[in-house]
Structure formats: structure tokens, C-alpha cells
C-alpha positions, 0 to 999 in steps of 0.5 A: 965047512972050517969057514963056517965054524969059524966065523960061528965060532968068532961071534961066540966069542965077539959076545961072550967079551963085550958081556964081560966088559960090560959086567966090568964096567957097570953094575950088575943092574945097570949092566942089565938096563943098558946093554941087555935092553938094547939086545932084547928086541932080538929075542922078542920074535922068536918068544912071540913065534913059540906063544903064537904057535902054542896057541895056534895049535891049541885053538886049531888042532883040538 
């Protein structure tokens, strides 16, 4: 259990460090264009799944 918590916290820490370094190196617009767009594909499947679930419920669960 402790190994899982340490792993999750280390991943969160690494992400925070990457974001902080990116914000220091680039302007906000450059940061959004270069960094956020690279990781946008990670967010899209979750968003699409939520939207499809909502549409499915609306259409078939009346």
C-alpha cells in the first residue's frame, strides 16, 4: 500500500515540476501550444466517454 501511494505522489510531483519548468521557460501562450496540446489526447477519451454516456442515457433510458 505504501509503494502505491509513493508511486502516485512521485508521478504527481513529476507532473508539477514539468508544468512549473514549462511555465518558467515559455510564455503562457507558448506553454499552452507546446505542452498542453501534446497531452490533450489523454483528456479526450474521458471527455468523450462521459458525453457518450450522457447521450446514451438520454436516448435509451427515457
